[in-house]
C-alpha positions in Angstrom: 0.0 0.0 0.0 1.6 3.3 -1.0 1.6 6.5 1.0 -0.9 8.0 -1.5 -3.4 5.3 -0.9 -2.9 5.5 2.8 -3.5 9.2 2.7 -6.7 8.6 0.7 -7.9 6.1 3.2 -7.3 8.4 6.1 -9.2 11.2 4.3 -12.3 9.1 4.1 -12.6 8.7 7.8 -16.1 10.0 9.0 -16.7 11.9 12.1 -18.6 9.0 13.7 -15.4 6.9 13.5 -14.2 8.7 16.5 -17.2 8.1 18.7 -16.2 8.2 22.4 -13.1 10.2 21.6 -13.2 14.0 21.7 -10.9 14.7 18.9 -11.9 18.4 18.8 -10.8 18.7 22.4 -7.5 17.0 21.6 -6.9 19.3 18.7 -7.8 22.4 20.6 -5.3 21.3 23.2 -2.7 21.0 20.5 -3.6 24.4 19.1 -2.9 26.0 22.5 0.6 24.5 22.4 1.6 24.9 18.8 -0.5 27.8 17.5 -1.6 25.8 14.5 -3.6 22.7 13.9 -2.0 19.5 12.7 -5.5 18.3 11.4 -8.1 20.0 9.3 -11.5 19.2 8.0 -12.3 18.9 4.3 -16.0 18.7 3.5 -16.8 17.3 7.0 -14.2 14.5 6.8 -11.2 14.4 9.1 -7.9 14.6 7.2 -4.7 13.3 8.8 -1.9 15.0 6.8 0.8 13.3 8.9 0.9 10.3 6.7 2.3 12.3 3.9 5.1 13.6 6.0 8.5 12.1 6.6 8.4 10.2 9.9 10.9 12.5 11.5 8.6 15.5 10.7 5.4 14.0 12.2 4.0 16.4 14.8 4.3 15.0 18.2 3.0 16.0 21.6 4.1 14.6 25.0 3.7 15.4 28.6 6.4 15.6 31.2 5.9 14.9 35.0 8.5 15.9 37.6 7.8 12.9 39.8 5.4 9.9 40.1 2.9 12.0 42.1 2.2 13.9 38.8 0.7 16.9 40.7 2.0 19.1 37.9 2.5 18.5 34.2 4.5 20.2 31.5 3.2 19.9 27.9 5.6 19.7 25.0 5.0 20.0 21.3 7.5 19.2 18.5 8.3 16.6 15.9 9.2 12.9 16.2 12.8 13.8 15.5 12.9 16.2 18.4 11.4 13.6 20.8 14.0 11.1 19.6 16.7 13.5 20.4 15.3 14.1 23.9 15.2 10.4 24.6 18.6 9.4 23.0 20.7 12.3 24.2 19.1 13.1 27.6 20.6 15.0 30.5 22.4 13.1 33.3 20.8 12.9 36.8 22.6 12.0 40.0 19.7 9.9 41.4 16.7 8.2 39.9 14.5 10.1 42.4 15.1 13.4 40.4 14.6 11.9 37.0 11.5 13.2 35.2 8.8 11.0 33.6 7.2 11.4 30.2 4.1 10.2 28.4 3.6 10.4 24.6 0.0 11.7 25.2 -1.9 14.8 26.2 -3.7 15.2 29.5 -6.5 17.5 30.7 -6.9 19.1 34.1 -8.9 16.4 35.8 -7.3 15.4 39.0 -7.6 12.0 40.7 -8.3 11.3 44.4 -4.6 11.5 45.0 -4.4 14.9 43.3 -2.6 13.4 40.3 -3.1 14.7 36.8 -1.8 11.3 35.4 -4.8 9.0 35.1 -6.6 7.1 32.4 -9.7 9.3 32.8 -7.6 12.5 32.2 -5.8 11.3 29.1 -6.9 13.0 25.9 -4.9 11.7 22.9 -2.0 9.3 22.3 0.8 10.3 19.8 3.1 7.3 20.3 3.2 4.1 22.3 5.7 3.1 24.9 6.8 -0.3 26.0 8.9 -1.5 28.9 11.2 -4.5 29.0 12.5 -5.6 32.4 13.2 -9.3 32.1 17.0 -8.9 31.7 17.5 -11.4 28.8 16.9 -9.7 25.4 19.5 -6.9 24.7 18.6 -3.5 23.3 20.4 -4.3 20.0 18.5 -7.6 19.6 15.2 -5.7 20.2 16.2 -3.1 17.6 16.9 -5.9 15.1 13.4 -7.3 15.6 11.8 -3.8 15.0 14.0 -3.3 12.0 12.8 -6.6 10.5 9.2 -5.5 11.1 9.9 -2.1 9.5 8.7 -0.2 12.6 10.1 3.3 13.4 11.1 3.4 17.0 13.6 4.7 19.5 15.0 2.5 22.4 16.9 3.5 25.5 18.2 1.7 28.5 16.7 2.2 32.0 18.3 3.1 35.3 18.4 -0.5 36.3 20.1 -1.7 33.1 23.3 -3.7 33.3 25.3 -5.5 30.6 24.4 -8.8 32.2 20.7 -8.0 32.8 19.5 -5.6 30.0 16.5 -3.4 30.7 15.2 -0.9 28.2 12.2 1.0 26.9 10.9 1.5 23.4 8.8 4.3 21.9 7.1 4.0 18.5 5.3 6.9 16.8 1.8 6.9 15.3 1.0 8.5 12.1 -1.7 10.5 13.8 -3.1 10.7 17.4 -5.4 8.1 18.5 -7.9 7.8 21.4 -6.7 6.3 24.6 -8.8 3.2 24.3 -7.0 2.3 21.0 -3.6 2.5 22.6 -3.7 -1.1 24.0 -4.1 -2.5 20.5 -1.1 -0.6 19.2 1.0 -1.8 22.2 -0.1 -5.3 21.4 1.1 -5.0 17.9 4.5 -3.5 19.1 4.7 -6.5 21.5 4.1 -8.9 18.7 6.9 -7.4 16.7 9.2 -7.9 19.7 8.1 -11.5 20.3 5.8 -10.8 23.2 8.4 -9.7 25.7 7.0 -6.4 26.9 6.1 -6.1 30.6 2.5 -5.7 31.6 3.1 -2.1 32.7 3.4 -1.3 29.0 -0.4 -1.9 28.5 -1.5 0.5 31.2 -3.0 3.5 29.4 -1.6 6.4 31.4 1.6 4.7 32.6 4.4 7.1 32.4 8.1 6.3 32.2 11.3 7.7 33.5 13.8 9.1 31.0 17.4 10.4 31.3 20.9 9.1 32.1 21.5 8.0 35.6 25.1 8.8 36.8 27.2 5.7 37.2 24.9 3.5 35.1 25.8 2.7 31.4 23.4 4.2 29.0 22.7 3.0 25.5 20.1 4.2 22.9 19.2 3.2 19.4 17.0 4.6 16.7 15.4 2.3 14.2 14.2 3.8 10.9 10.9 2.5 9.5 7.2 3.2 9.2 5.0 4.5 12.0 3.5 2.0 14.4 0.0 2.0 12.9 1.2 1.7 9.3 3.9 -1.0 9.8 1.7 -3.1 12.0 -1.2 -3.4 9.7 -0.5 -7.2 9.2 0.6 -8.1 12.7 -1.7 -9.7 15.2 -1.5 -8.0 18.6 0.0 -9.9 21.4 -1.2 -8.9 25.0 0.4 -9.6 28.3 -1.0 -12.7 30.1 -3.9 -11.9 32.4 -3.2 -12.9 36.0 -5.4 -15.4 37.6 -8.1 -13.9 39.9 -6.9 -13.6 43.5 -8.3 -16.0 45.9 -9.8 -14.7 49.1 -7.2 -14.3 51.7 -7.4 -16.5 54.7 -8.8 -14.9 57.9 -6.3 -12.7 59.7 -4.8 -14.1 62.9 -3.3 -11.9 65.5 0.4 -11.8 66.1 1.7 -13.3 69.3 4.4 -11.4 71.3 7.0 -13.7 69.8 5.7 -12.9 66.3 5.9 -9.2 67.1 9.5 -9.5 68.4 10.5 -11.6 65.4 9.0 -9.1 63.0 10.8 -6.3 64.8 14.2 -8.0 64.4 13.5 -8.8 60.7 12.3 -5.3 59.9 15.3 -3.6 61.6 17.7 -6.0 59.9 16.3 -5.1 56.4 19.0 -3.2 54.7 19.9 -1.6 51.3 20.3 -5.0 49.5 16.8 -6.1 50.5 15.1 -2.9 49.2 17.1 -2.9 45.9 15.9 -6.4 45.0 12.5 -5.3 43.8 10.1 -2.5 43.2 8.8 -0.3 45.9 5.5 -2.2 45.8 7.3 -5.5 46.1 9.2 -4.5 49.2 7.5 -1.7 51.1 4.0 -3.1 50.7 4.8 -6.3 52.6 6.5 -4.3 55.3 3.4 -2.0 55.5 1.1 -5.0 56.0 3.4 -6.5 58.7 3.7 -3.1 60.4 -0.1 -2.7 60.5 -0.5 -6.1 62.0 2.2 -5.3 64.6 0.6 -2.0 65.5 -2.8 -3.7 66.0 -1.1 -6.2 68.3 0.3 -3.4 70.4 3.8 -3.0 69.1 4.9 0.4 70.4 7.1 1.5 67.5 5.9 -0.5 64.5 4.9 2.6 62.6 8.1 4.4 63.6 10.3 1.5 62.3 8.4 1.4 59.0 8.7 5.1 58.5 12.4 5.1 59.2 12.9 2.5 56.5 10.9 4.6 54.0 13.0 7.6 55.0 16.2 5.7 54.7 15.6 3.7 51.5 12.7 5.5 49.9 12.2 8.9 48.5 10.4 12.1 49.6 7.7 11.3 47.1 7.4 7.7 48.4 7.3 9.0 52.0 4.1 11.0 51.2 2.7 8.1 49.3 3.2 5.6 52.2 1.8 8.1 54.7 -1.4 8.1 52.7 -1.4 4.4 52.5 -0.9 4.0 56.2 -3.9 6.1 56.9 -6.3 4.3 54.6 -4.9 0.7 54.4 -6.1 -2.1 56.5 -4.2 -5.3 57.2 -6.1 -7.3 54.7 -3.1 -9.4 53.7 -2.4 -12.4 55.9 0.7 -11.3 57.7 2.3 -14.7 57.6 2.2 -14.7 53.8 4.6 -11.7 53.7 6.5 -12.3 56.9 9.2 -14.4 55.3 9.8 -11.8 52.6 11.7 -9.8 55.2 15.2 -11.2 55.8 16.0 -12.7 59.1 18.4 -10.6 61.1 22.0 -11.6 60.5 24.5 -12.1 63.3 27.0 -9.4 64.0 30.7 -9.9 63.6 31.0 -10.9 67.3 28.4 -13.6 66.9 25.6 -11.9 68.8 22.2 -11.1 67.4 21.2 -7.4 67.0 18.6 -6.2 69.4 15.9 -3.5 69.3 17.7 -0.6 70.8 14.6 1.6 71.0 12.5 -1.0 72.7 15.3 -1.8 75.1 15.8 1.9 76.0 12.1 2.4 76.5 12.0 -0.6 78.9 15.0 0.8 80.8 13.5 4.2 81.1 10.5 2.8 82.9 12.8 1.3 85.6 15.1 4.4 86.1 14.7 7.3 88.4 14.6 10.8 86.8 18.2 11.7 87.7 19.6 8.6 86.0 17.3 9.1 83.0 18.7 12.6 82.6 22.2 11.2 82.5 21.7 8.2 80.2 18.8 8.9 77.8 20.4 11.2 75.3 23.7 9.3 74.5 21.6 6.1 74.0 18.9 7.8 71.9 21.5 9.4 69.7 21.9 6.0 67.9 18.2 5.7 67.1 16.3 6.8 64.0 14.5 10.2 64.0 11.1 8.5 64.7 12.4 6.3 67.5 14.3 9.3 69.0 11.0 11.4 69.1 9.2 8.5 70.9 12.0 8.3 73.5 12.1 12.1 73.9 8.4 12.2 74.7 8.8 9.3 77.2 11.6 11.2 78.9 9.4 14.3 79.0 6.7 12.4 80.7 8.9 10.8 83.2 11.1 13.8 84.2 8.9 16.7 83.4 11.7 18.5 81.5 10.7 20.7 78.7 10.6 19.4 75.2 12.8 22.2 73.8 15.5 21.4 76.4 15.3 17.7 75.7 15.4 18.4 71.9 18.6 20.4 72.4 20.2 17.6 74.5 19.3 15.0 71.8 20.6 17.2 69.0 24.0 17.7 70.9 24.1 14.0 71.7 23.5 13.1 68.0 26.3 15.5 66.9 28.7 14.0 69.4 27.7 10.5 68.4 28.0 11.4 64.7 31.5 12.9 65.3 32.6 9.8 67.2 31.2 7.5 64.6 32.8 9.5 61.9 36.2 9.2 63.7 35.7 5.5 64.1 34.8 5.0 60.5 37.7 7.1 59.2 40.3 4.5 60.3 43.2 6.8 59.4 41.6 8.2 56.3 41.3 11.9 55.6 37.9 13.3 56.3 36.7 15.5 53.4 33.5 17.6 53.6 31.8 17.2 50.2 31.5 20.5 48.4 29.8 20.1 45.0 31.2 23.4 43.7 34.8 22.2 44.4 34.7 18.7 42.9 37.8 19.3 40.8 39.8 20.5 43.8 38.6 17.6 45.9 39.5 15.1 43.1 43.0 16.6 43.1 43.2 16.1 46.9 42.0 12.4 46.6 44.5 11.8 43.8 47.4 13.1 46.0 46.1 10.9 48.9 46.1 7.8 46.7 49.6 8.6 45.4 50.9 9.3 49.0 49.8 5.8 50.1 50.9 4.1 46.8 52.9 6.2 44.3 52.1 3.7 41.6 48.4 3.5 42.5 47.3 6.3 40.3 49.3 7.7 37.4 48.4 8.8 33.8 49.4 6.7 30.7 48.1 7.3 27.2 45.7 9.9 28.5 44.1 7.4 31.0 44.1 6.9 34.7 46.1 3.7 35.4 48.0 1.9 38.2 51.0 -0.3 38.1 50.0 -3.8 39.2 50.7 -7.4 38.7 48.2 -8.7 36.3 47.6 -11.5 33.7 48.5 -10.2 30.2 45.9 -10.1 27.5 45.9 -12.5 24.6 48.5 -14.7 26.2 49.2 -18.2 27.5 52.0 -19.9 29.4 54.8 -22.0 27.9 52.9 -25.2 28.7 49.6 -23.8 27.3 48.2 -22.9 30.7 47.4 -19.4 32.0 50.0 -16.8 31.2 52.2 -15.8 34.2 51.4 -12.5 35.8 53.4 -9.5 34.8 54.0 -6.0 36.2 52.0 -4.0 33.8 50.1 -0.7 33.3 46.5 -1.6 34.3 43.7 0.9 33.4 41.5 2.1 36.2 37.8 1.6 35.9 35.2 3.5 37.9 35.0 0.7 40.6 38.7 0.5 41.1 38.9 4.3 41.4 36.1 4.3 44.0 37.9 1.6 45.9 41.2 3.5 45.8 39.5 6.7 47.0 37.6 4.9 49.7 40.9 3.5 51.1 42.3 7.1 51.7 39.3 9.4 52.1 36.0 9.6 53.9 33.6 12.0 52.4 31.0 13.6 54.6 27.9 15.7 54.2 26.6 18.2 56.8 23.3 17.3 58.4 21.4 18.8 61.4 22.7 15.8 63.4 26.3 16.6 62.4 28.6 15.4 59.6 27.5 12.1 58.1 29.6 9.7 56.0 28.6 9.5 52.4 29.8 7.7 49.3 32.6 9.1 47.1 30.9 11.8 45.1 30.3 11.0 41.4 31.7 14.3 40.3 35.0 13.5 42.0 35.2 10.1 40.4 34.3 11.7 37.0 37.3 14.0 37.3 39.5 11.0 38.2 38.2 9.0 35.2 38.8 11.9 32.8 42.3 12.3 34.3 43.1 15.6 32.6 46.8 16.5 32.2 48.3 17.7 35.5 46.0 15.8 37.8 48.6 13.0 38.3 52.1 12.4 36.8 52.3 11.1 33.2 54.3 8.0 32.6 55.6 6.4 29.4 56.1 2.9 30.7 57.3 0.6 33.5 60.6 -1.2 33.7 62.0 -3.7 36.2 65.5 -3.6 34.9 68.3 -1.0 34.6 69.0 0.7 31.2 70.9 3.5 29.7 69.5 6.8 28.2 70.7 8.3 25.0 72.8 10.6 27.0 74.6 7.8 28.7 72.9 8.1 32.0 72.2 4.8 33.8 68.7 4.4 35.2 68.7 2.0 38.2 67.0 3.9 41.0 63.4 2.9 41.7 60.8 5.5 41.1 59.5 7.8 38.4 62.3 9.1 36.1 61.2 12.6 35.1 63.0 13.0 31.7 62.0 9.7 30.3 58.6 9.2 32.1 59.7 5.6 33.0 58.7 4.1 36.3 61.6 1.9 37.5 60.9 -0.7 40.1 62.4 -3.9 41.4 66.1 -2.9 41.0 68.3 -3.7 44.0 69.1 -0.8 46.2 72.6 0.4 46.3 73.8 -1.6 43.3 76.5 0.4 41.4 76.3 0.0 37.6 79.4 1.3 35.8 80.2 2.1 32.3 82.8 -0.3 30.9 86.1 0.3 29.2 86.6 -1.2 25.8 88.6 -4.0 27.4 86.0 -4.7 30.0 83.3 -4.6 27.3 85.1 -7.3 25.3 85.3 -9.5 28.4 81.7 -8.9 29.2 80.6 -9.9 25.6 82.6 -13.1 25.9 80.9 -13.8 29.2 77.4 -13.2 27.6 78.3 -15.6 24.8 79.3 -18.3 27.2 76.6 -18.0 29.8 73.6 -16.2 28.4 73.7 -18.2 25.1 74.7 -21.4 27.0 73.0 -24.5 25.5 71.9 -23.0 22.1 73.4 -24.0 18.8 73.4 -21.2 16.3 73.8 -21.5 12.5 76.8 -19.0 12.6 78.6 -16.7 15.0 76.6 -13.8 13.4 73.4 -15.5 14.4 74.7 -15.8 18.0 75.5 -12.1 18.1 72.1 -11.4 16.5 70.6 -13.1 19.6 72.6 -10.9 21.8 71.5 -7.9 19.8 67.9 -9.0 20.5 68.7 -8.9 24.3 70.3 -5.5 24.0 67.3 -4.3 22.1 64.9 -5.5 24.8 66.9 -3.8 27.5 67.1 -0.5 25.7 63.7 -0.5 23.9 61.9 1.8 26.5 64.2 4.7 25.5 64.3 4.1 21.7 61.9 5.6 19.3 61.8 2.5 17.2 63.7 -0.8 16.9 63.6 -4.1 14.8 61.8 -7.3 15.9 63.8 -10.3 16.7 62.9 -13.5 14.8 64.2 -16.7 16.2 64.1 -19.2 13.4 65.0 -22.9 12.9 64.5 -25.7 10.5 63.0 -28.2 12.9 60.9 -28.4 16.0 62.4 -28.4 19.5 65.5 -26.4 18.4 65.2 -24.1 21.4 63.3 -21.1 19.8 60.7 -20.7 22.6 63.4 -21.4 25.2 65.6 -18.5 23.9 62.5 -16.1 23.9 61.6 -17.1 27.5 65.2 -16.7 28.6 65.3 -13.1 27.2 62.1 -12.2 29.0 63.2 -13.9 32.2 66.5 -11.9 32.3 64.6 -8.7 31.4 61.8 -8.9 34.0 62.6 -11.9 36.3 59.3 -13.5 35.3 58.5 -16.2 32.7 57.3 -14.9 29.3 53.6 -14.7 28.3 53.3 -16.2 24.8 50.8 -15.1 22.1 49.4 -16.5 18.9 49.9 -14.4 15.8 46.6 -13.7 14.0 47.8 -14.3 10.4 45.8 -12.9 7.6 43.8 -10.6 9.8 45.5 -7.2 10.0 42.5 -5.6 11.7 42.6 -8.1 14.5 46.3 -7.9 14.8 46.1 -4.1 15.1 43.5 -4.3 17.9 45.6 -6.8 19.8 48.8 -4.8 19.4 47.1 -1.6 20.7 45.5 -3.5 23.6 48.9 -5.0 24.5 50.9 -1.8 24.1 48.4 0.1 26.4 49.7 -2.2 29.1 53.3 -1.3 28.4 54.7 -4.9 28.3 58.4 -5.5 28.3 58.2 -8.0 25.5 55.5 -9.2 23.1 56.3 -12.8 22.0 54.5 -14.3 19.0 55.3 -18.0 19.5 55.3 -20.9 17.0 54.1 -19.2 13.9 53.0 -21.9 11.4 56.0 -23.5 9.5 57.0 -21.9 6.2 54.6 -18.9 6.6 55.5 -15.7 4.7 55.3 -12.9 7.2 53.5 -9.9 5.8 52.3 -8.0 8.9 51.2 -4.5 8.1 50.2 -3.4 11.6 53.4 -4.9 13.1 55.6 -3.2 10.5 53.9 0.1 11.4 54.6 -0.5 15.1 58.3 -1.3 14.5 58.9 1.9 12.6 56.8 4.5 14.6 57.1 5.7 18.2 53.4 5.5 18.8 50.5 3.3 17.5 47.1 4.9 17.3 43.7 3.2 17.2 40.4 2.7 18.9 40.2 1.0 22.3 38.4 -2.3 22.2 34.8 -1.9 23.4 34.9 1.9 23.3 34.8 4.9 21.0 37.9 6.4 22.5 41.0 6.8 20.3 44.2 6.0 22.1 47.9 6.6 21.3 50.1 3.9 22.8 53.9 4.0 22.9 55.5 1.2 20.8 58.4 0.8 23.2 58.0 -3.0 23.7 60.4 -5.6 22.4 58.9 -7.9 19.8 60.0 -11.5 19.4 58.7 -14.0 16.7 59.5 -17.7 16.7 58.9 -20.2 14.0 60.3 -22.8 11.6 61.6 -21.7 8.1 59.5 -18.5 8.1 59.9 -16.3 5.1 60.0 -12.5 5.2 57.9 -10.2 3.1 59.3 -7.2 1.3 58.7 -4.8 4.2 59.9 -7.3 6.9 63.5 -7.7 5.5 64.6 -4.3 6.9 62.5 -4.5 10.1 63.4 -8.0 11.4 66.6 -9.1 13.0 66.9 -12.9 12.4 68.8 -15.3 14.5 68.9 -19.0 13.3 69.2 -22.0 15.5 70.8 -25.1 13.9 71.1 -28.0 16.3 73.8 -30.5 15.1 71.5 -33.5 15.5 68.6 -34.9 13.5 66.6 -35.3 16.7 66.9 -31.9 18.6 64.1 -32.9 20.9 66.4 -35.6 22.4 68.9 -32.9 23.5 69.0 -31.5 27.0 70.3 -28.2 28.3 73.1 -28.4 30.8 70.9 -26.1 32.9 67.6 -27.9 32.3 65.6 -25.5 34.6 65.2 -22.6 32.2 63.5 -20.3 34.8 66.0 -20.9 37.6 69.0 -20.6 35.4 67.9 -17.3 33.8 66.9 -15.8 37.2 70.3 -17.0 38.7 72.3 -15.1 36.0 69.8 -12.2 35.6 71.6 -9.3 37.3 75.0 -10.3 36.0 73.6 -10.3 32.4 72.0 -6.9 32.9 75.1 -5.4 34.5 77.1 -6.4 31.5 74.6 -5.2 29.0 74.3 -1.8 30.7 78.0 -1.6 31.1 78.7 -2.2 27.4 76.1 0.3 26.2 77.0 3.0 28.7 80.7 2.5 28.0 80.2 2.9 24.2 78.0 6.0 24.6 80.6 7.7 26.9 83.6 6.6 24.9 83.2 9.1 22.1 83.6 6.4 19.4 81.6 6.7 16.3 80.5 4.2 13.6 78.5 4.9 10.5 74.8 4.0 10.7 73.8 1.2 8.5 70.2 0.5 9.4 66.9 2.4 9.2 66.8 2.5 13.0 69.2 5.4 13.8 69.0 5.4 17.6 68.9 1.6 17.9 71.9 1.5 15.6 73.9 3.5 18.1 72.7 1.9 21.3 72.7 -1.7 20.1 74.5 -2.4 16.8 77.4 0.0 17.4 77.8 -1.0 21.1 78.3 -4.6 20.1 80.8 -3.7 17.4 82.7 -1.5 19.9 82.8 -4.5 22.3 84.2 -6.8 19.6 81.0 -8.3 18.3 79.9 -8.9 14.7 78.1 -6.2 12.7 74.5 -7.3 12.9 73.7 -5.0 10.0 74.8 -7.9 7.9 71.7 -9.7 9.1 69.5 -7.2 7.2 71.7 -7.6 4.1 71.3 -11.4 4.4 67.6 -10.9 4.7 67.5 -8.9 1.5 69.6 -11.5 -0.4 67.4 -14.3 0.8 64.1 -12.4 0.5 61.6 -14.0 -1.9 60.7 -10.8 -3.6 64.4 -10.0 -4.2 65.0 -13.5 -5.7 62.0 -13.1 -7.9 63.2 -9.7 -9.2 66.6 -11.1 -9.8 65.2 -14.1 -11.8 62.9 -11.8 -13.8 65.7 -9.3 -14.7 68.0 -12.2 -15.7 65.3 -13.7 -18.0 64.4 -10.2 -19.5 68.1 -9.4 -20.1 68.7 -12.8 -21.7 65.8 -12.5 -24.0 65.8 -8.8 -25.0 69.4 -7.7 -24.0 69.3 -3.9 -24.6 66.3 -4.0 -26.9 63.1 -2.3 -25.8 60.1 -4.4 -25.2 56.4 -4.1 -24.2 54.2 -6.0 -21.8 52.8 -8.0 -24.7 56.3 -8.9 -25.8 57.0 -10.3 -22.4 53.8 -12.4 -22.4 54.3 -13.7 -26.0 58.0 -14.4 -25.8 58.6 -15.4 -22.2 55.4 -16.1 -20.1 54.0 -18.6 -22.5 57.3 -20.5 -22.9 59.3 -20.0 -19.7 58.0 -21.2 -16.4 60.7 -19.2 -14.4 59.2 -15.9 -15.6 55.7 -17.0 -14.6 56.9 -18.0 -11.2 58.8 -14.7 -10.7 55.8 -12.6 -11.8 53.5 -14.5 -9.4 56.0 -14.0 -6.5 56.0 -10.3 -7.2 52.2 -10.2 -6.9 51.0 -10.8 -10.5 47.5 -12.4 -10.3 47.4 -13.5 -13.9 50.7 -13.7 -15.9 48.8 -13.9 -19.2 46.9 -10.6 -18.7 48.6 -7.4 -19.9 47.1 -5.3 -17.1 48.4 -7.6 -14.4 51.9 -8.1 -15.8 52.1 -4.3 -16.6 51.3 -3.4 -13.0 54.2 -5.7 -11.8 56.7 -4.4 -14.3 55.8 -0.8 -13.4 56.4 -1.5 -9.7 59.9 -2.8 -10.5 61.2 0.2 -12.4 64.6 1.4 -11.1 64.9 -1.3 -8.5 68.4 -2.7 -8.8 69.4 -6.4 -8.4 72.6 -8.3 -8.8 72.5 -10.5 -11.9 75.6 -12.5 -12.8 77.8 -10.2 -10.7 76.4 -7.0 -12.2 73.9 -4.6 -10.8 71.1 -4.1 -13.3 67.6 -2.5 -13.2 64.5 -2.1 -15.3 63.8 1.2 -17.0 60.5 2.3 -18.5 59.4 5.0 -20.9 56.6 5.7 -23.4 56.9 5.4 -27.2 55.3 7.6 -29.8 52.0 5.8 -29.4 51.9 6.4 -25.7 52.6 2.7 -24.9 55.0 2.0 -22.1 58.1 0.1 -23.1 60.8 -1.3 -21.0 64.5 -2.3 -21.2 67.1 -3.8 -18.9 70.2 -1.6 -18.2 73.1 -1.4 -15.8 72.2 0.2 -12.5 
């Protein structure tokens, strides 16, 4: 059915179709708000022009109530788009009690018996239907998908009780034109059908209003689903209504409470705390208490009403207090008290094993047995612990028994409460600083709390990558242990969450609010935690990372003193106090290098001495990585399993941190996943990232890893959030695998060390020091002392070697330090990478074949295909290795040849290259020439 036909159908509606619904009154109400009518009459027929509008532009009216009493209303008029904006981008409220309620309907001025304007009888017209979901199973996104499938326009938002584990949300769907209140139930039934019948029964109550807004400290989500209006999209849906509850049976006759019952009820009621009242709605919790309290009062309980009112005051709201006062006045104990008695939790034992007693009843009993003089001495300190209602009852009893004036007694009680509050506050502080909450100074108080946290634990709150973090021993992400079990814990940067910040703040500060009874403890203010979560620059020190080993700065300074190093931003911890680390002379450096080859590399069989020194270069890189802008990865390769690759990676990490290495799997073929993992890992500032046991023979082409190795920071979106983070790349990277091949970009970014056991069964070998962990920990500080001594000695020596790698600062600190100490030049490893690289070999083969076939003659792409590709398999293999998808297609071959222009390669001892130019016809031609 088209919009035009729908408009036509709506235009044929006759006046009698709205019998029982005063549309003129609804329209007049709308005129008063908007100044113009959204409906008009054409020849006596009612025309609904909204159907021809875009859904976003449909006129909408809704009513806002400041609280559930609905004694006042605020009418709003706008469009559906404006209502969507109000619901999806709402203001934030500190408590649910101050959140407003809304109803997508208009109301008159008829008040109910409770003086409320929100009632079915007072509702005039409905502009949209609302639904409430409270079962905690179906997520908001799943509900949005169901509405999208039904083509229903709607907006959904989570409620104040929503959690990620128990989703709770509301849905609002617009109508193409206002309907009478009696028709609303059918529209809600259709909406319920589209959602699979999951809406709560409250959704079907005509005048039911709903809270809206963001509750501070509760995650909020909202979604908009584009589609047709509720009444148009649901034409072919059968409504589904909530199940009708079975009729209530007549309650059994009321039986009186015995004195034991009254005493038991008193204990239970006084023991009911915050957790009990949070488990259900007000009706589910306070109504049973009301019934029990009424029974208790009828049976002569002296303070039943006072206890009940104190619970309402403590756990209810001002609005609820008024509501329950009215209920107490008009309710009768019609419910059988035993049916609700067990809903109230039994009193728990205190820490000393004794059961809590009714202090008010005990004091009242004692007052009756005291003389007036003793009453004057004892009553006020004991009454100071009672609730307001209980205190008033005691005060009146003291007045009757002593004859003292109520004003004098009130002053005594107030002073006693203030003294009791001060003593209680001092007791609760337990060494914490007491801070009087001042909302207008939340930023200053957040600064004070941050300083207190750092005073207690300097590593408990710092700033890293723009986030509040702590230094803690945690299990690394995306990792496992050497035997496949859980990864060993590491000292890492751990991001603070709101709960961890609240816990840290509660350990050092006790916030109070001023009441007439004196200062009263309160929770950590949300505004203070918000400032700590935001963690603006200057709130706490910024750090760049955390190290548990000594290292050398670019200026030759040795960092070995625990604490925050200001110039580098590094947090040093775990270094022995008083250990002197000296810069070596060249002779001492040579001896230290020989010792490292003998002891650190003990048990490993390398393919060549250059490979052994490449392994040492990997160690030097890991030690110095936190102060380098970029550095190559270390690839530990072998031809067979059990050659010691993982053991060497673990030994390097053990020497570096004193803890066994967490090992990770490399997500090959998924650059997006690799980038997310790298960012998540780097945000924790790990000492070393180890990608272990890459599948045999794989060609490494790792875009995100290459970017990390050649940039000081990696930028990306934090998993599960919209926040963009910039993480330092100052972590050593180790890759292990058998016969791995390097891609074009990896040849200059990866330092390869090859293990070559001199046996056909390397798994049968045994290290002299079989306990890898103990051996590495035993030589750890001696290894680190030698590494630091060699690097510091070279940087202070004034010696200078030419840079031969793309990593300038790494070249100085690692490569040149090893050369100065008498080691091999590990730049030769990169040259060896290039010589053995698959793409270099393919280019060399292609240039040799082209030179043999064409010599200095010019040739086109078609010449290559006709004279070489179709007859020479080597050319086909070379083109495919260089990325040619179809060696028989001119476009594919041409793209590969164009990419190789001016790239030199050694062919038969001569450096040659491919040159390209265009002939007269504009066709690209090539020739092979000397480089």
